[in-house]
VEXDREN-2710 file (C-alpha; in Angstrom, 1 decimal):
% VEXDREN-2710
k/r/px/py/pz
1/MET/-0.2/19.6/12.4
2/SER/-1.7/20.7/15.7
3/ASP/-4.8/20.1/17.7
4/GLU/-6.1/20.9/21.1
5/ARG/-6.0/17.6/22.9
6/PRO/-5.1/16.2/26.3
7/THR/-1.4/15.2/26.3
8/ALA/-0.2/11.7/26.8
9/ASP/1.1/12.6/30.3
10/GLU/-2.4/13.8/31.3
11/ASN/-3.9/10.5/30.1
12/LEU/-1.5/8.5/32.2
13/GLY/-3.0/9.9/35.4
14/GLU/-6.5/8.8/34.6
15/ALA/-7.8/5.8/36.5
16/ALA/-8.6/2.6/34.5
17/PRO/-12.3/2.2/33.8
18/PRO/-14.1/-0.3/36.1
19/PRO/-14.8/-3.7/34.5
20/PRO/-18.3/-4.2/33.1
21/PRO/-20.8/-6.0/35.4
22/TRP/-20.3/-9.3/33.6
23/ALA/-16.6/-9.4/34.0
24/ARG/-16.2/-9.1/37.8
25/ALA/-15.8/-12.7/38.8
26/THR/-12.5/-13.5/40.5
27/ILE/-10.4/-16.6/41.1
28/ASP/-11.8/-16.9/44.6
29/ASP/-15.4/-16.7/43.2
30/VAL/-14.6/-19.5/40.8
31/SER/-13.3/-21.7/43.6
32/GLN/-16.4/-21.3/45.6
33/VAL/-19.0/-22.0/42.9
34/ASP/-20.2/-25.1/41.2
35/PHE/-20.3/-23.2/37.9
36/GLU/-21.7/-26.2/35.8
37/GLU/-24.6/-26.9/38.0
38/LEU/-27.1/-25.1/35.8
39/VAL/-25.9/-26.7/32.5
40/ARG/-24.7/-30.1/33.6
41/GLN/-27.8/-31.9/32.4
42/SER/-28.3/-29.8/29.3
43/ASP/-28.2/-31.7/26.0
44/SER/-27.9/-28.4/24.0
45/ALA/-25.0/-27.9/21.6
46/ASP/-25.8/-24.2/21.3
47/ALA/-23.7/-21.8/23.4
48/ALA/-26.5/-19.2/23.4
49/GLU/-28.9/-21.7/24.9
50/LEU/-26.4/-22.4/27.7
51/GLY/-26.1/-18.7/28.2
52/ASP/-29.9/-18.5/28.6
53/LEU/-29.7/-21.2/31.3
54/TYR/-27.1/-19.1/33.2
55/ARG/-29.2/-16.0/32.7
56/SER/-32.3/-17.8/34.1
57/GLY/-30.4/-18.5/37.3
58/LEU/-29.9/-14.8/38.0
59/PRO/-32.3/-12.6/39.9
60/ASP/-34.5/-10.2/38.0
61/THR/-32.8/-7.2/39.7
62/LYS/-29.3/-6.8/40.8
63/PRO/-28.8/-7.8/44.4
64/GLU/-27.5/-5.2/46.9
65/LEU/-24.7/-7.6/47.8
66/GLU/-23.2/-9.6/44.9
67/THR/-22.5/-13.2/45.7
68/PRO/-19.7/-15.3/44.1
69/ALA/-22.4/-17.3/42.3
70/PHE/-24.0/-14.1/40.9
71/ARG/-20.7/-12.9/39.5
72/VAL/-19.7/-16.2/38.0
73/HIS/-23.1/-16.9/36.5
74/SER/-23.2/-13.3/35.1
75/MET/-19.9/-13.8/33.5
76/LEU/-20.8/-17.2/31.9
77/ALA/-24.1/-15.8/30.7
78/ALA/-22.3/-13.0/28.9
79/ILE/-19.6/-15.2/27.5
80/MET/-22.0/-17.8/26.1
81/GLY/-24.2/-15.1/24.7
82/MET/-21.7/-13.5/22.5
83/GLN/-22.2/-13.7/18.8
84/PHE/-20.2/-16.4/17.1
85/LYS/-18.5/-15.5/13.8
86/ALA/-16.9/-18.6/12.4
87/ASN/-15.7/-17.0/9.2
88/GLU/-13.5/-14.5/11.0
89/PRO/-10.4/-16.2/12.5
90/ASN/-9.1/-13.2/14.3
91/ASP/-12.4/-11.9/15.6
92/PRO/-14.7/-14.9/16.2
93/PHE/-16.8/-13.4/18.9
94/ALA/-18.8/-10.1/19.0
95/ALA/-21.5/-8.3/20.8
96/MET/-24.9/-9.8/20.3
97/VAL/-26.6/-6.4/20.5
98/VAL/-25.4/-2.8/20.2
99/TRP/-27.8/0.1/21.0
100/ALA/-27.9/3.4/19.4
101/ASP/-26.6/5.2/22.5
102/GLY/-23.4/3.1/22.5
103/ARG/-24.5/0.5/25.1
104/ARG/-23.8/-3.1/24.1
105/SER/-23.5/-6.6/25.3
106/ALA/-20.3/-8.4/26.1
107/ILE/-17.2/-8.5/23.8
108/PRO/-14.0/-10.5/24.2
109/THR/-11.9/-7.5/25.5
110/ASP/-14.2/-7.1/28.4
111/PHE/-12.7/-10.2/30.0
112/ARG/-9.0/-9.3/29.7
113/GLY/-8.8/-8.5/33.4
114/ALA/-10.5/-11.8/34.4
115/ILE/-8.5/-14.0/32.1
116/ASP/-6.9/-16.0/34.9
117/ALA/-10.4/-16.8/36.3
118/LEU/-11.5/-17.7/32.8
119/ALA/-8.6/-20.1/32.4
120/ILE/-9.5/-21.9/35.5
121/LEU/-13.1/-22.2/34.3
122/ALA/-11.9/-23.5/31.0
123/GLU/-9.6/-26.1/32.6
124/ARG/-12.4/-27.4/34.9
125/ALA/-15.4/-27.3/32.5
126/GLN/-16.8/-30.7/31.5
127/HIS/-19.6/-29.7/29.2
128/PRO/-17.9/-29.5/25.7
129/VAL/-19.9/-26.5/24.6
130/LEU/-18.9/-24.6/27.7
131/GLN/-15.3/-25.8/27.5
132/SER/-14.9/-24.8/23.9
133/ARG/-16.2/-21.3/24.3
134/LEU/-14.1/-20.6/27.5
135/ALA/-10.9/-22.1/26.2
136/ASP/-11.2/-20.4/22.9
137/LEU/-11.8/-17.0/24.5
138/CYS/-8.8/-17.4/26.8
139/TRP/-6.6/-18.4/23.8
140/LEU/-8.0/-15.5/21.8
141/LEU/-7.1/-13.0/24.5
142/ASP/-3.7/-14.5/25.2
143/ARG/-2.0/-16.5/22.4
144/LYS/0.7/-17.6/24.8
145/ARG/-1.9/-20.0/26.3
146/GLY/-1.4/-22.4/23.4
147/ARG/-2.7/-25.4/25.3
148/LEU/-6.1/-23.8/25.8
149/GLY/-6.3/-23.2/22.0
150/VAL/-5.8/-26.9/21.4
151/ASN/-8.3/-27.7/24.1
152/ALA/-10.8/-25.4/22.4
153/ALA/-10.4/-27.1/19.1
154/THR/-10.8/-30.5/20.8
155/ALA/-13.9/-29.4/22.5
156/TYR/-15.4/-28.1/19.3
157/VAL/-14.9/-31.5/17.7
158/GLU/-16.4/-33.2/20.7
159/VAL/-19.6/-31.1/20.4
160/VAL/-20.0/-32.0/16.7
161/SER/-19.3/-35.7/17.5
162/ARG/-21.9/-35.7/20.2
163/VAL/-24.4/-34.1/17.9
164/ASP/-23.7/-36.7/15.4
165/ALA/-24.2/-39.4/18.0
166/GLY/-27.5/-37.8/19.1
167/THR/-26.5/-37.0/22.7
168/LEU/-26.4/-33.2/22.0
169/LYS/-28.7/-31.2/19.8
170/PHE/-28.5/-27.9/18.0
171/ARG/-31.2/-25.3/18.7
172/PHE/-34.1/-25.4/16.1
173/ASP/-33.0/-28.8/14.8
174/GLU/-36.6/-30.1/14.8
175/ASN/-35.9/-32.8/12.3
176/GLU/-32.8/-34.0/14.2
177/THR/-30.6/-33.9/11.1
178/GLY/-27.6/-34.3/13.4
179/ALA/-24.2/-33.0/12.3
180/LEU/-25.1/-32.3/8.7
181/ARG/-25.9/-28.7/9.6
182/HIS/-24.2/-25.3/9.2
183/GLU/-23.7/-25.1/13.0
184/ALA/-21.5/-28.2/12.9
185/ARG/-19.7/-26.8/9.9
186/ASP/-19.0/-23.5/11.7
187/LEU/-17.7/-25.3/14.8
188/LEU/-15.3/-27.4/12.7
189/LYS/-14.2/-24.4/10.8
190/ARG/-13.3/-22.6/14.0
191/ALA/-11.4/-25.7/15.2
192/LEU/-9.4/-25.7/11.9
193/PHE/-8.7/-22.0/12.1
194/ILE/-7.3/-22.6/15.6
195/GLY/-5.2/-25.4/14.1
196/ARG/-3.6/-23.1/11.6
197/SER/-2.0/-21.3/14.6
198/THR/-1.4/-24.1/17.0
199/GLY/-0.6/-26.8/14.5
200/MET/-2.8/-29.0/12.4
201/ASP/-1.1/-32.1/13.8
202/LYS/-2.5/-31.5/17.3
203/LYS/-5.4/-33.6/18.6
204/GLY/-8.3/-31.2/18.1
205/PRO/-7.4/-29.9/14.7
206/SER/-6.5/-33.3/13.3
207/ASP/-9.8/-34.8/14.6
208/ALA/-11.6/-31.8/13.0
209/GLN/-10.1/-32.7/9.7
210/ARG/-11.1/-36.3/9.9
211/LEU/-14.7/-35.4/10.9
212/ALA/-15.1/-32.8/8.2
213/VAL/-14.1/-35.4/5.6
214/ALA/-16.5/-38.0/7.0
215/LEU/-19.4/-35.6/7.0
216/ARG/-18.6/-34.5/3.4
217/LYS/-18.7/-38.2/2.3
218/ARG/-21.9/-38.9/4.2
219/ALA/-23.7/-35.9/2.7
220/ILE/-22.7/-37.0/-0.8
221/GLU/-23.7/-40.6/-0.1
222/LYS/-27.2/-39.4/1.1
223/GLN/-27.4/-37.0/-1.8
224/GLN/-28.0/-34.0/0.5
225/THR/-27.0/-31.1/-1.7
226/THR/-26.7/-28.3/0.9
227/PRO/-24.5/-30.3/3.4
228/ALA/-22.4/-31.6/0.5
229/LEU/-21.7/-28.0/-0.5
230/MET/-21.0/-26.8/3.0
231/PHE/-18.6/-29.6/3.9
232/GLY/-17.1/-29.8/0.4
233/ARG/-16.1/-26.2/0.6
234/LEU/-14.8/-26.6/4.1
235/ASP/-12.7/-29.6/2.9
236/LEU/-11.2/-27.6/-0.1
237/HIS/-10.7/-24.4/1.9
238/PHE/-8.4/-26.1/4.4
239/GLY/-6.9/-28.6/1.8
240/ILE/-7.8/-31.6/3.8
241/SER/-8.6/-34.2/1.2
242/ASP/-7.1/-34.8/-2.3
243/ALA/-8.8/-32.2/-4.5
244/LEU/-9.2/-34.6/-7.4
245/GLN/-11.2/-37.0/-5.2
246/VAL/-13.4/-34.2/-4.0
247/GLY/-14.1/-33.2/-7.6
248/LYS/-14.9/-36.8/-8.6
249/ASP/-17.2/-37.3/-5.6
250/ILE/-19.2/-34.1/-6.2
251/GLU/-19.5/-34.9/-9.9
252/GLY/-20.6/-38.4/-9.1
253/MET/-23.3/-37.0/-6.8
254/ILE/-24.6/-34.7/-9.5
255/ALA/-24.9/-37.7/-11.9
256/GLY/-27.0/-39.6/-9.3
257/LEU/-29.4/-36.7/-8.4
258/THR/-33.1/-37.2/-9.2
259/ALA/-35.2/-34.7/-11.0
260/GLY/-36.6/-31.8/-9.0
261/VAL/-33.3/-30.7/-7.4
262/ASP/-33.1/-27.0/-7.1
263/ASP/-31.2/-25.5/-10.0
264/HIS/-29.2/-23.0/-7.9
265/ARG/-27.9/-25.9/-5.8
266/LEU/-27.0/-27.8/-8.9
267/VAL/-25.0/-24.8/-10.3
268/GLU/-23.1/-24.5/-7.0
269/LEU/-22.3/-28.2/-7.1
270/TRP/-20.8/-27.8/-10.6
271/ARG/-18.8/-24.8/-9.4
272/LEU/-17.5/-26.7/-6.4
273/SER/-16.5/-29.6/-8.7
274/ALA/-14.7/-27.1/-11.0
275/ARG/-13.0/-25.6/-8.0
276/ALA/-11.7/-29.0/-6.9
277/TYR/-10.4/-29.9/-10.3
278/HIS/-8.7/-26.5/-10.6
279/ARG/-7.0/-27.1/-7.2
280/ALA/-5.9/-30.4/-8.7
281/LYS/-4.5/-28.6/-11.8
282/LEU/-6.8/-30.5/-14.2
283/ASP/-7.7/-27.8/-16.7
284/ASP/-9.9/-29.9/-19.0
285/ASP/-12.1/-31.2/-16.1
286/THR/-12.3/-27.7/-14.7
287/ASN/-13.5/-26.2/-18.0
288/ARG/-15.9/-29.1/-18.5
289/CYS/-17.6/-28.4/-15.1
290/ARG/-17.6/-24.7/-15.7
291/THR/-19.3/-25.2/-19.0
292/ALA/-22.0/-27.4/-17.4
293/ALA/-22.7/-24.7/-14.8
294/ALA/-22.9/-22.0/-17.5
295/GLU/-25.3/-24.0/-19.7
296/LEU/-27.5/-24.7/-16.7
297/LEU/-27.5/-20.9/-15.9
298/VAL/-28.6/-20.2/-19.5
299/ALA/-31.5/-22.6/-19.2
300/MET/-32.5/-21.0/-15.9
301/ALA/-32.3/-17.5/-17.5
302/LYS/-34.6/-18.6/-20.4
303/ARG/-37.2/-19.8/-17.9
304/GLN/-37.2/-16.6/-15.8
305/PRO/-40.4/-14.5/-16.1
306/SER/-38.5/-11.4/-14.9
307/ALA/-36.3/-9.7/-17.4
308/MET/-34.0/-8.3/-14.6
309/LEU/-33.5/-11.8/-13.1
310/ALA/-33.0/-13.3/-16.5
311/ALA/-30.3/-10.7/-17.3
312/HIS/-28.6/-11.3/-14.0
313/THR/-28.6/-15.1/-14.6
314/MET/-27.4/-14.8/-18.2
315/THR/-24.5/-12.5/-17.0
316/GLU/-23.5/-15.2/-14.5
317/ALA/-23.5/-17.7/-17.4
318/ILE/-21.2/-15.5/-19.5
319/ARG/-18.9/-15.0/-16.6
320/GLU/-18.8/-18.7/-15.9
321/LEU/-17.6/-19.3/-19.5
322/HIS/-14.9/-16.6/-19.4
323/GLY/-11.5/-18.2/-19.9
324/VAL/-12.9/-21.6/-21.1
325/PRO/-11.1/-22.5/-24.4
326/GLY/-13.3/-22.8/-27.4
327/SER/-16.2/-20.9/-25.9
328/LYS/-15.8/-17.6/-27.8
329/ASP/-18.7/-18.2/-30.2
330/ARG/-21.0/-19.2/-27.4
331/ARG/-20.1/-16.2/-25.4
332/ARG/-20.8/-13.9/-28.4
333/GLU/-24.2/-15.6/-28.8
334/LEU/-25.1/-15.0/-25.1
335/ARG/-23.9/-11.4/-25.2
336/HIS/-26.3/-10.7/-28.1
337/LEU/-29.1/-12.0/-25.8
338/LEU/-28.1/-9.5/-23.2
339/VAL/-27.9/-6.7/-25.8
340/ASP/-24.7/-5.6/-24.2
341/ILE/-22.5/-4.1/-27.0
342/GLN/-19.5/-3.2/-24.8
343/ALA/-19.3/-6.6/-23.1
344/GLY/-17.0/-7.9/-25.7
345/ILE/-14.2/-5.5/-24.8
346/ALA/-13.2/-7.4/-21.7
347/ASP/-13.1/-10.7/-23.6
348/GLU/-10.4/-9.2/-25.9
349/MET/-8.1/-8.5/-23.0
350/SER/-6.1/-11.0/-21.1
351/PRO/-4.3/-10.7/-17.8
352/PHE/-0.5/-11.2/-17.4
353/ALA/1.7/-11.6/-14.4
354/ILE/5.3/-10.7/-13.5
355/PRO/6.7/-13.1/-10.9
356/MET/8.6/-11.4/-8.0
357/ASN/10.6/-13.0/-5.2
358/LEU/9.8/-10.9/-2.1
359/GLU/11.1/-13.4/0.4
360/GLN/14.2/-11.3/1.4
361/ILE/12.1/-8.2/1.9
362/ALA/9.6/-10.1/4.0
363/ARG/12.4/-11.6/6.2
364/GLU/13.8/-8.1/6.8
365/VAL/10.3/-6.8/7.8
366/GLU/9.8/-9.7/10.2
367/GLN/13.2/-8.9/11.8
368/ARG/12.2/-5.2/12.1
369/MET/8.9/-6.2/13.8
370/GLN/10.8/-8.0/16.7
371/GLN/10.0/-5.1/19.1
372/PRO/9.5/-5.5/22.8
373/THR/6.0/-3.9/23.1
374/LEU/2.9/-3.5/21.0
375/LEU/3.5/0.3/21.0
376/ASP/6.9/-0.1/19.5
377/LYS/5.5/-2.5/16.8
378/LEU/2.8/0.0/15.9
379/PHE/5.3/2.8/15.4
380/THR/7.5/0.4/13.4
381/PHE/4.5/-0.6/11.3
382/ALA/3.7/3.1/10.6
383/ALA/7.3/3.7/9.5
384/LEU/7.6/0.7/7.1
385/SER/7.6/2.9/4.0
386/HIS/7.5/6.5/2.9
387/SER/5.7/8.3/0.1
388/PRO/8.0/8.9/-2.9
389/ASP/9.0/12.4/-4.0
390/PRO/6.8/13.5/-6.9
391/ASP/9.7/15.0/-8.8
392/GLN/11.5/11.7/-8.6
393/LEU/8.3/9.9/-9.9
394/ILE/8.3/12.1/-13.0
395/ALA/12.0/11.6/-13.5
396/GLU/11.7/7.9/-13.2
397/ALA/8.7/7.8/-15.6
398/GLU/10.6/9.9/-18.2
399/ARG/13.6/7.6/-17.8
400/SER/11.5/4.5/-18.3
401/ILE/9.9/5.9/-21.4
402/ARG/13.3/6.8/-22.9
403/GLU/14.8/3.4/-22.1
404/HIS/11.8/1.4/-23.1
405/PRO/10.1/3.5/-25.8
406/LEU/8.0/0.6/-27.3
407/SER/6.1/0.2/-24.0
408/SER/4.7/3.7/-24.4
409/LEU/4.8/4.2/-28.2
410/PHE/1.1/3.8/-28.8
411/GLY/-1.8/5.5/-27.1
412/ALA/-3.8/3.4/-24.6
413/THR/-7.4/3.2/-23.4
414/HIS/-8.2/2.0/-19.9
415/HIS/-11.4/0.0/-19.4
416/ASP/-13.4/-1.0/-16.3
417/ARG/-14.8/-4.5/-16.0
418/GLU/-17.9/-3.6/-17.9
419/GLY/-15.9/-2.5/-20.9
420/LYS/-16.4/1.3/-20.4
421/VAL/-13.4/3.5/-21.3
422/ILE/-12.4/5.3/-18.1
423/TYR/-9.1/6.9/-19.2
424/ARG/-7.1/7.5/-22.3
425/SER/-3.4/8.3/-22.6
426/GLU/-1.4/9.5/-25.6
427/GLY/1.5/7.7/-27.1
428/ALA/5.0/8.7/-26.1
429/ASP/7.1/11.3/-28.1
430/PHE/10.7/10.7/-29.0
431/GLY/11.6/14.1/-27.7
432/ASP/12.6/15.3/-24.3
433/THR/9.0/16.3/-23.3
434/GLN/6.1/14.0/-22.9
435/ASP/2.3/14.4/-22.8
436/ASP/0.9/14.6/-19.3
437/SER/-1.4/11.7/-19.8
438/THR/1.6/9.5/-21.0
439/LEU/3.6/10.4/-17.8
440/ARG/0.6/9.7/-15.6
441/GLN/0.1/6.3/-17.2
442/GLN/3.8/5.4/-16.6
443/ILE/3.7/6.8/-13.0
444/ALA/0.5/4.8/-12.3
445/ARG/2.2/1.7/-13.6
446/ASP/5.4/2.3/-11.5
447/GLU/3.4/3.2/-8.4
448/GLY/1.2/0.1/-8.8
449/ILE/4.4/-2.1/-8.7
450/ARG/5.7/-0.2/-5.6
451/ARG/2.4/-0.5/-3.8
452/HIS/2.3/-4.2/-4.6
453/ILE/5.7/-4.8/-3.1
454/THR/5.0/-2.6/-0.1
455/ALA/1.6/-4.2/0.6
456/SER/2.6/-7.8/0.0
457/ALA/6.1/-7.9/1.4
458/GLU/6.0/-5.3/4.1
459/ILE/2.5/-4.2/5.3
460/GLU/0.8/-7.6/5.3
461/VAL/3.9/-9.4/6.7
462/ALA/4.1/-6.8/9.5
463/ARG/0.4/-6.9/10.2
464/GLN/0.4/-10.6/10.5
465/SER/3.4/-10.4/12.8
466/ILE/1.4/-8.0/15.1
467/VAL/-1.9/-9.9/15.2
468/SER/-0.1/-13.3/15.8
469/ASN/1.1/-12.0/19.1
470/HIS/-1.5/-9.4/20.2
471/TYR/-5.2/-9.2/20.3
472/MET/-6.0/-5.9/18.6
473/SER/-9.1/-4.1/19.9
474/GLU/-10.6/-0.6/19.6
475/GLU/-9.4/0.7/23.0
476/ILE/-5.8/0.2/21.9
477/PHE/-6.3/2.5/18.9
478/ALA/-8.5/4.9/20.8
479/ALA/-5.6/5.4/23.3
480/LEU/-3.4/6.5/20.4
481/LEU/-5.9/8.4/18.2
482/GLU/-7.3/10.6/21.0
483/ILE/-4.0/12.4/21.1
484/SER/-3.4/12.4/17.4
485/ALA/-3.8/15.8/15.7
486/PHE/-4.9/14.1/12.5
487/VAL/-8.0/12.6/14.0
488/PRO/-11.1/14.8/14.8
489/GLN/-12.2/14.4/18.4
490/GLY/-15.7/13.2/17.4
491/LEU/-14.3/10.5/15.1
492/VAL/-11.8/8.7/17.4
493/MET/-14.0/5.6/18.0
494/THR/-15.0/5.4/14.3
495/TYR/-11.3/5.6/13.3
496/SER/-10.5/3.0/16.0
497/HIS/-13.1/0.6/14.7
498/GLY/-11.8/1.0/11.1
499/LEU/-8.2/0.4/12.2
500/THR/-9.3/-2.6/14.3
501/CYS/-11.0/-4.1/11.3
502/PHE/-7.8/-3.5/9.2
503/PHE/-5.5/-5.3/11.7
504/ARG/-8.0/-8.1/12.1
505/ALA/-8.0/-8.7/8.3
506/ASP/-11.6/-7.5/7.9
507/PHE/-10.4/-5.4/4.9
508/ILE/-13.9/-4.7/3.5
509/SER/-15.0/-3.0/6.7
510/ALA/-11.7/-1.2/7.1
511/LEU/-11.6/0.3/3.6
512/TYR/-15.2/1.4/3.6
513/ILE/-14.8/3.0/7.1
514/LEU/-11.4/4.6/6.7
515/THR/-11.6/6.1/3.2
516/PRO/-14.5/8.6/3.9
517/LEU/-12.7/9.5/7.2
518/LEU/-9.7/10.7/5.3
519/GLU/-11.7/13.6/3.8
520/ALA/-12.9/14.6/7.3
521/SER/-9.3/14.6/8.7
522/LEU/-7.9/16.7/5.9
523/ARG/-10.6/19.4/6.5
524/HIS/-9.9/19.1/10.3
525/VAL/-6.2/19.7/9.8
526/LEU/-6.7/22.6/7.4
527/LYS/-9.1/24.3/9.8
528/ALA/-6.6/23.8/12.7
529/HIS/-4.1/25.7/10.6
530/GLY/-6.5/28.6/10.1
531/HIS/-7.8/27.8/6.6
532/ASP/-11.4/28.1/5.5
533/VAL/-12.6/24.7/4.0
534/THR/-16.1/25.9/3.1
535/LYS/-17.6/27.3/-0.1
536/LEU/-20.4/29.8/-0.4
537/ASP/-23.0/29.5/-3.2
538/ASP/-23.7/33.1/-4.1
539/ALA/-27.1/32.3/-5.6
540/THR/-28.5/30.3/-2.7
541/LYS/-26.3/31.8/0.0
542/ILE/-25.7/28.3/1.4
543/GLN/-22.3/27.2/2.8
544/GLU/-21.0/23.7/2.2
545/ASP/-17.8/21.9/3.1
546/ARG/-15.4/21.3/0.2
547/THR/-15.1/17.7/-0.9
548/ILE/-11.7/16.0/-1.0
549/SER/-11.5/16.5/-4.7
550/ALA/-12.2/20.2/-4.2
551/LEU/-9.5/20.4/-1.5
552/PHE/-6.9/19.0/-3.8
553/GLU/-8.0/21.2/-6.7
554/GLN/-8.4/24.5/-4.8
555/MET/-6.2/24.2/-1.7
556/ARG/-3.3/22.1/-2.9
557/PRO/-0.6/24.6/-1.8
558/GLU/-2.1/24.6/1.7
559/LEU/-2.1/20.8/1.8
560/ASP/1.4/20.6/0.5
561/SER/2.7/23.1/3.1
562/ILE/1.2/21.0/5.9
563/PHE/1.8/17.4/4.8
564/GLY/4.5/17.8/2.3
565/ARG/4.3/17.1/-1.5
566/PRO/5.2/13.4/-1.2
567/ILE/2.3/12.6/1.0
568/THR/-0.3/14.7/-0.8
569/THR/0.9/13.2/-4.2
570/ASP/0.6/9.7/-2.7
571/LEU/-2.9/10.4/-1.4
572/GLU/-3.9/11.7/-4.8
573/ASN/-2.4/8.7/-6.7
574/VAL/-4.1/6.2/-4.4
575/PHE/-7.5/7.8/-3.8
576/LEU/-8.3/10.3/-6.5
577/LYS/-6.4/10.0/-9.8
578/LYS/-7.0/7.9/-13.0
579/PRO/-5.3/5.8/-14.1
580/GLY/-4.9/4.2/-10.7
581/PRO/-7.1/2.7/-8.1
582/TYR/-9.0/6.0/-7.4
583/ILE/-10.4/4.3/-4.3
584/ARG/-12.3/7.2/-3.0
585/HIS/-14.3/7.6/-6.2
586/SER/-14.9/3.9/-6.4
587/ILE/-16.2/3.6/-2.8
588/ALA/-18.3/6.8/-3.1
589/HIS/-20.1/5.5/-6.2
590/GLY/-20.3/1.8/-5.3
591/LEU/-17.9/0.6/-8.0
592/LEU/-15.8/-1.7/-5.9
593/HIS/-16.4/-5.5/-6.1
594/ASP/-16.2/-7.9/-3.2
595/GLY/-12.6/-8.9/-3.8
596/GLU/-11.1/-5.5/-4.3
597/PRO/-10.8/-4.5/-0.6
598/TYR/-8.3/-7.3/-0.4
599/SER/-6.1/-6.0/-3.1
600/ASP/-2.6/-4.5/-2.6
601/ASP/-3.9/-1.0/-3.4
602/ALA/-6.6/-1.3/-0.8
603/LEU/-4.2/-2.6/1.9
604/TYR/-1.8/0.2/1.1
605/ALA/-4.6/2.8/1.3
606/CYS/-5.6/1.6/4.8
607/TRP/-2.0/1.6/5.9
608/LEU/-1.4/5.1/4.5
609/ILE/-4.3/6.4/6.6
610/PHE/-2.8/4.7/9.7
611/GLN/0.5/6.3/9.0
612/LEU/-1.1/9.7/8.8
613/CYS/-2.7/9.1/12.2
614/MET/0.6/8.1/13.7
615/ILE/2.9/10.8/12.3
616/PRO/1.9/13.5/14.9
617/LEU/2.6/10.9/17.7
618/PHE/6.3/10.1/16.9
619/LYS/7.6/13.1/18.9
620/HIS/5.5/12.0/21.9
621/ARG/6.4/8.4/21.6
622/GLU/8.2/8.1/25.0
623/HIS/5.1/9.4/26.9
624/ILE/2.5/7.2/25.3
625/ARG/1.2/4.0/27.1
626/LEU/-1.2/1.5/25.6
627/PRO/-3.7/-0.5/27.7
628/PHE/-2.6/-4.2/28.3
629/ASP/0.7/-3.6/26.6
630/THR/3.5/-5.8/28.0
631/ARG/6.9/-6.9/26.7
632/SER/6.5/-9.7/24.2
633/GLU/7.7/-13.2/24.8
634/THR/7.8/-16.4/22.7
635/ILE/4.3/-17.6/22.0
636/GLU/3.5/-21.0/23.4
637/ARG/2.8/-23.7/20.8
638/GLU/1.8/-27.0/22.4
END
């Protein structure tokens, strides 16, 4: 593959971009300014509200001569104004606003150059809201500062404790409900996520566990359904309390609720109780709670005036009963109400699992990832595996059919979750030749196992090894992709964003961003090799670009000559073919469900695209430099 790009050597000569206006404070500035003067008397538990106070202390227009106070207050206003995303442990802060022209507010990577000044601010801060945000940001950018991570968790707990005591208040808490709010839940969740890295036995995370349990019990005692759900889920998610006790507490709360409680809340309480019993491995109690939730959903569906809403609610009831012993007749009755003839197909199928011990592979991968720099780790990550030879796949499939004929003796139908038949394969012959559909089914089965092992024991282990020591951001990938012949020039930042999401475990965003980009890159590479990727409609005289399916159907020899048959076959098996994940088709037509981007096939798909981006760079490896890349040392855990 080739492309007209600036070389790595040319990029090395470019000067580093200046820091944004909110990241120019220095250590000297910090030493000269009473940075808590504007917020010292504030009783707000909201970081954005403190950011507003710092912003109010700035002049309306930028002064000709910036003072230390201006730079420090600008920095603190930007930091406190970042969006807080408690559900994303690897990317908890983001820009509050992004404009169409690319301008945005502050993000964590803006402050990499000022991290020493931030650390001093975090150490000196007394207001717990300010201290938690500053310490968390420092630890996020530099995981070797483990003590600041613990300090951040401790400060988060202090904020919630002060809110509970009434000395701090959340914004918009007009009824002064205290700590039984989602803001408190989010702060405790962030403290517990930090604890997973620094150690749950440290002061901050351990205090967060105790406070989460106390708030859950208080919400149940006061029969407040929404807080009980929030803190009950938090408790179970981090495995703080005994799951059996959580289930009993929630079920006891349900029994004591008065009439008039919102049915949706009641259903969620039954589901939470079932989840707790399932965690405690009490199948009978789990099924009892699931049945109660299902019957409540049925009653709600019958009261719905809208047919669409009633059908949706009834579907939820059927799904809730799936897998509950003795519910077959009830499910059949409910399916008749839905007038869904094909819904019974899924009920006749049951999943099975094959246990695998992948510990040895995972240990070997961890050893391979012990590289001195982030760049070395990324190249190692890209070379974790290789696409299998298609001739070898066919040979292995034929051998499996010969050695295990009963597994392929009968024809098979493949169904989606709605019961529709999406693929049929013929039964195996006892001769030397096999039907193409039979071979494809066996290859899909073998490849599914290979992708599972690669994704679970190699890709995910290596990804976690990288993110545990490095903060992955878009500029890191942009530095690589802008010299990759696989990436079109106008899609560098989109690719960078998708790969950043992948490494940060935001697999939903990663899969939905990277999959469509694969098609653009294939066309880009084909055009770079002199091939025409358009088609002309003779009737309308309109030219259109070929889709990825058309490229593989009509330009397969050209693709094979550029990428090699192993890679093109791997792409086809992952993104296009049935049986198999056919990820491109599923994404294009909205067929994926929420959990599927976290599957082994999805992780492998994202990694395969990353590998294609990196392949052209291996020969230039010695000349590439990444921003903020230093030799790794042991991460501090205090």
